Phi, psi and omega in degrees: 000139179086355179284141178265134179235133176255123178261137182226128174241127185246112179279159172281183187294341183256006181241148170251154181242140174227142177271139176246160182077230180284158173293105192260006182296328175215121186240137173257125181287123181223205182280340183265148174284139178236129178254124179235143173211148180258137177249120177262122183245116183288138178283139176236153181224155182265132170251126179244131175249130179240161169246129185294326181233169179269031177294177183277054181253161176233133173241138183204172174250155177286153177089162181286152175073017182264205179273139174217100181255099185278202185296331185265015177228154178249346183202143176210153181215165180203149176270138178234152175294142177304140179091352180287138172261127184239129175273127178253140188229134174240130179231156175239149180250004179244119184295348179266014178246153177233132171282122185259348176142177179257143172231182183105231178297137180303335180291346182283336190310317186268001177085003175233119185250128174268122184278099178225005178190173174294132183222146176232130179238135182240126177274134178244131178243152178227133177280156178299325179297316177295320178297316179299314181298314180297319179295317179297317179298317180298314181295319178297315182295323183280326190226359184058030177251155180250112179281153176239136179234158167220159181257133174237116182053040178079005181249128180290134179238131177286130181257301184201179179229120175276127181247123178295134180260121180290153179295318178221141179280149182303329180274001181292131181301334180291324182285327184290336186292000000 
C-alpha cells in the first residue's frame, strides 16, 4: 500500500495512445482497486486522386475497397491506415489519349504511394493532337524546321521535315564580298 507504480504503453509510429478508465500514467497502490487500460488508435491519412483534364480517363487504386474515379468524376479520396502502400493506376478509355504521368506529392511519381501524411496525386493525360502540336513547336524552336505528320489508325506518324533552303550559304564567296 502506498507504493507508486508508473504504467507505460508505447505505441508504434502509426498509433496514438489514450488512457482509459482512471488516469493511469502514474498510479499509487492503495486500498481501492484501480482499472487502467490503454487505447491504441491507429493514425489515418487521406489519399486524393485527381484528373488534370476532363478527358476520358479513370484513376483508381489497386485492390478492393479503394478509390475508383471513373468518367463522371474529376477527384476522389479515401482514408488509409498509416504505413499502408497503395498502388495508384491511371487508365484512359479514349485511344487518342496518352497517360503522361502523376504529379502532386513527389511520392506519386512511381505509382506506389506510402501513406504517411495527407497526399494528393494528379493524373495527366495528353491527346495525340496536343502531343503533335508540342512536338512541332519543339522542333520549330530548336531548328526552324517544319515537321509533317499524318495519322494512321489514330496514331501520329512522323513523315518528313521541311528544311528552308537559304538563297546563299554563309560560306559562299558571293556572300562574303
